Each structure stands twice: as structure tokens, then as C-alpha cells.
C-alpha positions in Angstrom: 32.9 -21.6 49.6 29.2 -21.4 50.4 29.4 -17.6 50.6 31.1 -17.5 47.2 28.4 -19.8 45.7 25.6 -17.6 47.2 27.3 -14.5 45.7 27.5 -16.1 42.3 23.8 -17.2 42.5 22.8 -13.6 43.4 24.9 -12.3 40.5 23.1 -14.6 37.9 19.7 -13.8 39.3 20.3 -10.1 39.2 21.6 -10.5 35.6 18.5 -12.4 34.5 16.3 -9.8 36.2 18.1 -7.0 34.3 17.6 -9.0 31.1 13.9 -9.3 31.7 13.7 -5.5 32.1 15.3 -4.8 28.7 12.7 -3.0 26.7 11.5 -4.9 23.6 11.2 -2.6 20.5 7.7 -1.9 19.5 6.2 -2.7 23.0 7.0 0.7 24.5 4.2 3.2 24.5 4.8 6.2 22.3 2.5 8.8 20.8 1.4 8.2 17.2 2.6 10.6 14.5 -0.4 12.7 13.5 -1.7 12.6 10.0 -1.4 16.1 8.5 -4.4 17.6 6.8 -4.8 17.1 3.0 -4.0 20.6 1.9 -3.0 19.7 -1.6 -2.1 16.6 -3.7 1.5 16.9 -2.3 2.1 17.3 1.5 5.7 17.6 2.6 6.2 18.0 6.3 10.0 17.5 6.0 10.8 20.5 3.8 12.6 18.3 1.3 10.7 19.5 -1.8 11.1 23.1 -2.9 7.9 25.2 -3.5 8.6 24.9 -7.3 8.9 21.1 -7.1 5.7 20.8 -5.1 3.8 23.1 -7.5 5.0 21.1 -10.5 3.9 17.8 -8.9 0.6 19.3 -7.8 -0.2 20.6 -11.3 0.7 17.2 -12.8 -1.5 15.3 -10.4 -4.4 17.8 -10.9 -4.1 17.3 -14.7 -4.1 13.6 -14.3 -7.2 13.6 -12.1 -9.0 15.9 -14.5 -8.3 13.6 -17.4 -8.5 10.1 -15.8 -10.6 10.7 -12.6 -8.3 8.6 -10.4 -6.5 10.5 -7.6 -2.9 10.3 -6.5 -1.4 12.0 -3.5 2.1 12.2 -2.0 3.1 12.5 1.6 6.6 13.0 3.0 7.1 12.7 6.8 10.2 12.5 8.9 9.2 9.2 10.6 6.1 7.0 11.2 7.5 5.5 14.5 6.3 3.9 16.7 4.0 2.6 13.9 5.3 0.8 10.9 4.9 2.6 7.6 2.1 0.2 6.6 0.1 1.1 9.7 0.7 4.8 9.3 -0.1 4.7 5.5 -3.4 3.0 6.3 -4.3 5.8 8.8 -3.4 8.4 6.1 -5.7 6.6 3.6 -8.6 6.5 6.1 -8.1 10.2 6.9 -7.5 11.6 3.4 -10.1 9.3 1.6 -8.2 9.6 -1.7 -10.2 8.3 -4.7 -13.7 8.8 -6.0 -16.6 7.8 -3.7 -17.8 4.2 -4.3 -14.9 3.6 -6.7 -11.9 4.0 -4.3 -9.5 4.6 -7.1 -6.8 6.5 -5.2 -3.2 5.9 -4.5 -0.9 7.5 -1.9 2.9 7.5 -2.0 4.1 7.8 1.6 7.8 8.4 2.3 9.3 8.3 5.8 12.8 9.9 5.3 14.4 9.1 8.7 13.0 5.6 8.6 14.2 5.2 5.0 11.0 3.5 4.2 8.3 4.1 1.6 4.9 2.7 0.6 2.4 3.0 -2.1 -1.1 2.7 -0.5 -3.6 1.6 -3.2 -7.4 1.8 -3.1 -9.5 -1.1 -4.1 -10.4 0.4 -7.4 -6.8 0.4 -8.6 -5.6 -2.9 -7.2 -6.2 -4.6 -10.5 -3.6 -2.4 -12.3 -1.5 -1.1 -9.5 -0.8 -4.5 -7.9 1.5 -5.2 -5.0 4.2 -6.5 -7.3 3.9 -3.5 -9.6 4.1 -1.1 -6.7 7.1 -2.9 -5.3 8.9 -2.7 -8.6 8.1 1.1 -8.9 9.7 1.5 -5.4 12.7 -0.8 -6.0 13.6 0.1 -9.6 12.5 3.7 -10.0 12.2 5.6 -6.7 14.9 4.1 -4.5 17.8 4.3 -7.0 17.3 8.1 -7.1 16.9 8.3 -3.4 20.2 6.6 -2.9 21.8 9.4 -5.0 20.2 12.0 -2.7 17.7 13.1 -5.4 14.5 12.8 -3.4 12.5 15.2 -5.6 13.6 13.2 -8.7 12.7 9.9 -7.1 9.2 11.1 -6.0 8.6 12.7 -9.4 9.7 9.5 -11.3 7.6 7.4 -9.0 4.5 9.5 -9.6 5.1 9.5 -13.3 5.3 5.7 -13.4 2.2 5.3 -11.2 0.3 7.5 -13.7 1.6 5.4 -16.6 0.5 2.2 -15.0 -3.0 3.5 -14.2 -3.3 4.7 -17.8 -2.5 1.2 -19.0 1.2 1.4 -19.8 3.1 -1.7 -18.5 6.3 -1.5 -16.6 9.5 -2.3 -18.5 10.9 -5.9 -18.1 12.5 -6.3 -14.7 16.3 -6.2 -14.5 17.9 -9.4 -13.2 20.1 -8.8 -10.1 22.6 -11.1 -8.6 21.8 -10.2 -5.0 21.3 -12.9 -2.4 19.1 -12.8 0.6 20.9 -12.1 3.9 18.2 -14.1 5.8 19.6 -17.3 4.3 23.0 -16.6 6.0 21.2 -16.0 9.3 19.3 -19.2 9.0 22.5 -21.1 8.3 24.3 -19.9 11.4 21.3 -20.3 13.7 22.1 -23.9 14.7 25.6 -22.9 15.6 24.3 -20.2 17.8 22.0 -22.5 19.7 24.7 -25.2 20.0 27.1 -22.5 21.4 24.4 -21.5 23.9 24.0 -25.1 25.1 27.8 -25.5 25.4 28.0 -22.4 27.6 25.2 -23.8 29.7 27.0 -27.0 30.3 30.1 -25.1 31.3 28.2 -22.9 33.7 26.5 -26.0 35.3 29.9 -27.3 36.3 31.1 -23.8 37.4 28.2 -22.4 39.4 25.7 -25.2 39.8 22.5 -26.5 38.1 20.0 -23.8 39.1 22.1 -20.7 38.2 23.3 -22.4 35.0 19.7 -23.3 34.0 18.6 -19.8 34.5 21.5 -18.3 32.7 21.1 -20.8 29.7 17.5 -20.0 29.5 18.2 -16.3 29.3 20.8 -16.8 26.6 18.5 -19.0 24.5 15.8 -16.3 24.8 18.2 -13.6 23.6 19.5 -15.6 20.7 16.0 -16.6 19.6 14.7 -13.1 19.9 17.6 -11.6 17.8 17.3 -14.5 15.3 13.5 -14.1 14.8 13.8 -10.3 14.4 16.5 -10.6 11.9 14.7 -13.2 9.8 11.4 -11.3 9.8 13.2 -8.1 8.8 15.1 -9.7 5.9 12.1 -11.5 4.6 10.0 -8.3 4.8 12.5 -6.6 2.6 12.4 -9.3 -0.1 8.7 -10.3 -0.1 6.1 -9.0 -2.5 4.0 -6.1 -1.6 3.9 -2.3 -1.9 6.4 -1.7 0.9 10.1 -1.5 0.7 12.2 -0.8 3.8 15.4 -0.1 2.0 18.4 1.8 3.1 19.3 4.3 0.4 
């Protein structure tokens, strides 16, 4: 019986050690995606846009810059991992320096196709008109619907057109009410049940294998549940909060 108990203790200890070695996303070292050089107002490293589509967008943005002075650029990349799109877009803005000197009136539409994420990075000189809420609405209501239909060129073009209109002073149309509910509320509702289940399992293990292995196993389960719960809530709230980023599956 003692030998069996010792074997069970070793099993749980090995399991907890394996759990501790599970890599946590975002903590692993990986090389940053390089920022491509600013060769034109539209840079597509994914080959999504045809040469004709790129030329049309570039001409439109050049004409806008000539008439208004503000600058807009578009960047399409496969992924920004291991960085978030916010971190990568900030590096792009620092590298490209879109906008007039001392005015900082530039905006960059960054699209990460494999990540299914996009962001409008706005310079200080345009934050008064191209606000976080306005940028999010352009992404949610204008760009993403066309992306979901597989029309990436149409979504980028429509987004650029709306950014130009906003900078020129044209307001966005009234928002369309949606009946969607947040998935994070569901996660928050079931969280107490998950923790209660974990404690129940811990009580069962204490009777089956002893106090120390049960305590270690329960601690490991609580850690896993808390980690998954926190990650899910943060992701869901990031998708619904204000700002110029939308991580939306299209």
C-alpha cells in the first residue's frame, strides 16, 4: 500500500512539473516582424492587392495629400506575431514618420491578414477628428464587413475613403444598432462554477491520494482555470472596447 501511495505521489508531482513547463503564449522569445521600407503610400507584403489596385490607392492618397496636406498610408502584412498589432503599428509609425513635421497629421491603416486583425494608427495632429471611436467604427462597420466577404481590396479602399472623408470634416453615418451580446459575460457567469468544481475535485483527491498530492493537484487546477478565464475575459473585452483596434474574425 505504501508503494502504491508513493507511486501516486510521484505521478502527481511529475504532472505538476509538466504543467509548470507548459509555455505561456506571449512569453516565448521570437523574432519581431521587420517593418518594411516606405516605398509608396501603399505597401502590401502579402500580395493581396493587384498592381492596378495598389496604383489606384496610391494615386488617391497622393491627391489627398496634395489637397489637404495630411498623409495616409496602408500596410498589409501576413502577421505581426509575436507582437500585438498595436505594438507593431507603433513601430511602423515610428519608422515611417507619416504626417507633416511638427504637425504629426498622419494615419496608417495596418492589416495583419493571418492574425485577422487591423488597426488605424493616428498621429497627434489628427486625433481630434479621427478619434478612437471613429476609427473603431470605420473598422467595424466599413472595412470588416467586406473582409468577411473576401473582398480585401474593397475593404481597404472603402476604409481609406472613409478616413479621407472624416479628415475632410464629413461625419460618419449614424451607427447601426446590433443585437449582439458580449461573450465575456457568459464566461464571467460560469467562472464560479469552474472554481467550485475545482474545489470539489480537490476534496475528492484528498481522500483518494492524501493531503499533499491533493493540495498540489488542486493548486495546479486552480492555476489553469484562472489562467484560461483571465485570458478569455481580456480577449473578449479587448474586442468590444473602444479604440482603433479590432481583432475580429472575418
